[in-house]
C-alpha positions in Angstrom: 5.2 18.1 -9.6 5.4 15.6 -6.6 7.8 12.7 -6.7 7.7 10.0 -3.9 10.9 7.9 -3.5 11.0 4.9 -1.2 14.1 3.8 0.7 14.9 1.4 3.5 13.2 3.0 6.5 10.8 5.4 4.9 10.1 7.7 2.0 11.4 11.0 0.6 9.0 13.4 -1.1 10.5 15.9 -3.6 8.6 18.7 -5.3 9.7 20.4 -8.5 9.7 24.1 -8.9 6.5 25.7 -10.1 5.8 26.0 -13.8 3.2 27.6 -16.0 1.0 26.0 -18.6 -0.2 28.3 -21.4 -3.1 27.9 -23.9 -5.3 26.1 -21.4 -9.0 26.9 -21.1 -11.5 26.2 -18.2 -12.1 27.4 -14.7 -10.9 26.4 -11.2 -13.2 26.0 -8.1 -13.1 29.0 -5.8 -10.9 27.2 -3.2 -8.3 26.5 -5.8 -8.2 30.2 -7.0 -7.9 31.3 -3.3 -5.0 28.8 -2.9 -3.2 30.0 -6.0 -3.4 33.6 -4.9 -1.5 32.7 -1.8 1.5 31.3 -3.7 4.6 33.5 -4.1 7.8 32.7 -6.0 8.6 29.8 -8.2 10.2 27.5 -5.6 8.3 24.3 -4.9 7.6 23.1 -1.3 10.5 21.8 0.8 11.5 18.2 0.6 9.8 15.9 3.1 12.3 13.4 4.4 10.2 10.7 6.2 13.1 8.2 6.5 14.1 9.4 10.0 10.4 9.6 11.0 9.8 6.0 10.0 12.9 4.8 11.8 11.9 6.6 15.0 8.3 5.2 14.8 8.3 1.7 13.4 4.6 1.4 14.1 3.8 3.8 11.2 6.4 2.3 8.9 7.0 4.2 5.7 3.7 6.0 5.8 5.2 9.1 7.4 2.2 11.2 6.5 1.3 12.6 3.1 -1.2 10.8 0.9 -0.6 7.5 2.7 -1.9 8.9 6.0 -5.4 9.3 4.6 -7.7 6.3 5.1 -8.0 4.4 1.8 -11.8 4.6 1.8 -11.7 8.4 2.3 -9.6 9.0 -0.7 -10.9 10.3 -4.0 -9.3 11.1 -7.3 -7.5 9.1 -10.0 -4.9 7.7 -7.7 -5.4 6.1 -4.3 -2.6 5.4 -1.8 -2.5 2.2 0.3 -0.5 1.4 3.5 2.4 -1.0 3.5 1.6 -4.7 3.9 2.0 -6.1 7.4 5.3 -7.8 8.1 4.7 -11.6 8.3 5.3 -13.2 11.7 8.1 -15.7 12.3 5.8 -18.3 13.8 2.2 -19.4 13.2 0.4 -18.9 16.5 -3.2 -18.3 15.4 -5.6 -21.2 15.9 -8.2 -19.6 13.6 -8.2 -16.8 11.0 -9.2 -13.3 12.0 -9.6 -10.2 9.8 -6.7 -7.7 9.8 -9.1 -4.8 9.3 -12.8 -4.3 10.2 -15.3 -5.3 7.6 -17.1 -2.7 5.5 -20.6 -2.6 4.1 -21.3 -3.7 0.6 -24.1 -2.2 -1.6 -25.1 -4.5 -4.5 -25.6 -2.5 -7.7 -29.2 -2.3 -8.8 -28.4 -0.7 -12.2 -25.4 -0.2 -14.5 -22.7 1.8 -12.6 -20.6 4.6 -14.1 -17.0 4.0 -15.2 -14.8 4.1 -12.1 -12.7 7.2 -11.8 -9.8 5.6 -10.0 -6.9 4.7 -12.3 -4.3 3.2 -10.0 -3.4 2.4 -6.4 0.1 3.1 -5.1 1.2 1.0 -2.1 4.1 2.1 0.1 7.2 0.0 -0.6 8.1 -2.6 2.0 10.9 -1.3 4.3 11.8 -4.8 5.5 13.3 -7.9 3.9 12.3 -11.5 4.2 14.8 -14.4 3.8 14.0 -18.0 3.3 15.8 -21.3 2.7 14.9 -24.6 1.1 13.4 -27.4 3.1 16.2 -30.0 3.3 14.1 -32.7 5.1 13.7 -35.9 3.2 10.1 -36.8 2.1 8.2 -39.5 4.0 8.7 -42.9 2.4 6.0 -44.1 0.0 4.1 -47.4 0.6 6.0 -50.3 -1.1 3.3 -52.9 -1.8 -0.4 -52.9 -2.6 -1.4 -53.9 1.0 0.6 -51.0 2.5 -1.0 -48.6 -0.1 -4.5 -49.9 0.9 -3.9 -49.6 4.7 -2.3 -46.1 4.3 -5.5 -44.9 2.7 -7.4 -45.6 5.9 -4.7 -44.5 8.4 -6.7 -41.5 9.7 
């Protein structure tokens, strides 16, 4: 069993020891059978400590490999893994909005689609913190009489 734990600066992936399920029926694809034959012992894979990797390479954040390294659109199965959200900037410098990622094509369904096979999406936990404070500036004064209200409406 694979367990992914997030911590400041990355992730740690722990694996349980191997176990056996009995009373199951069915078959495995050939590549799975080949992989099973290559397994010896009952110890699971070694722990993957990606905390140091993320600290050494802040550009990759907590992805550190594993399932988060596979492009989201290339993933299949019941669970998909998404990258960490981008850290917000400290200043707004853009004059117009631009996409963070390239666009992808969209195919409009021409008939009823099958039930989706994806059950959930897991996103890497943020490895940064954001602090904020209240705006202590006083609000602009409101118009006092009817004429000021009328003129304020056309101030643009």
